[in-house]
C-alpha positions, 0 to 999 in steps of 0.5 A, spaced: 261 286 652 256 280 653 261 276 656 262 281 661 255 282 663 254 274 663 260 274 668 257 280 672 250 276 672 253 270 675 258 273 680 251 277 682 247 271 683 253 267 687 253 273 692 246 273 692 245 265 694 251 264 698 251 271 702 245 270 705 246 264 710 242 264 716 245 265 722 244 259 727 239 261 733 243 263 739 242 258 744 239 261 751 242 257 757 238 257 763 242 258 770 242 252 774 243 253 782 248 248 785 243 243 789 248 244 795 246 251 796 239 251 799 234 245 801 230 242 795 223 244 794 218 239 797 219 233 792 211 232 792 210 239 789 215 239 784 213 232 781 206 234 781 208 241 778 210 244 771 209 251 768 204 249 764 200 245 770 202 248 776 195 250 780 195 257 782 188 256 785 191 250 790 197 254 792 194 260 793 193 263 800 196 267 805 204 267 807 207 271 813 213 272 817 218 277 819 224 278 814 231 280 816 232 288 815 239 291 814 237 297 819 231 295 823 229 289 827 225 286 822 220 287 816 213 284 818 211 281 811 204 278 809 203 276 802 196 274 799 196 270 793 190 269 790 188 264 785 187 268 779 194 270 779 194 276 783 197 278 789 197 283 795 203 285 799 203 288 806 210 290 809 211 293 816 218 296 818 219 295 825 221 301 829 221 305 823 216 311 822 212 311 816 215 304 815 208 301 812 209 299 805 203 296 801 203 293 794 200 289 789 201 285 782 201 278 779 204 272 781 207 266 777 210 259 778 216 258 775 222 253 774 217 247 774 213 250 780 219 251 784 220 258 784 215 264 785 215 271 782 211 277 784 211 282 778 208 288 782 203 293 778 208 299 780 213 299 775 218 303 780 218 296 784 222 290 782 220 283 781 221 279 787 223 271 787 221 266 792 223 259 792 217 254 793 220 250 799 213 246 800 206 247 800 206 251 806 213 255 806 216 260 801 223 263 802 225 269 799 231 269 794 236 274 792 235 279 786 239 274 781 234 268 783 239 265 788 238 263 795 241 269 800 247 267 803 245 268 810 244 264 816 238 269 817 231 266 816 228 269 809 222 264 810 214 266 810 209 260 812 202 259 810 197 262 815 192 257 818 185 258 816 181 261 822 
């Protein structure tokens, strides 16, 4: 009887020791867009910026332009990026009654300062992504973060100081 208990104890110890293997941590891959899809961001801006040292205050400003619209002549868009990481958005859909849309939230720089994310306070609105082309230009990206495959102009330019 003692022998059966000893064998059972050894078996239980072996199961405990060898059955509790740690699973290797899953690796997460960061998707990288091919360089040929879109012009590269301003090299001086990229070289000077990483997520930890991107200077929100120096990049902050007002960007505006007319973005393409599927069922109207365009969307007059103004984004005000504030140095504290907040933003306001004002969109006017041309030739649409009640075509005004206003929003606000927080913005961050991603991917070593080459991409901008607008995170709206209204959780019914989706995040928006923009490529930081240079200090004076941002370009709207698709929902997947890739450049929009179109010949239309998806860029907003920095407003000059008055």
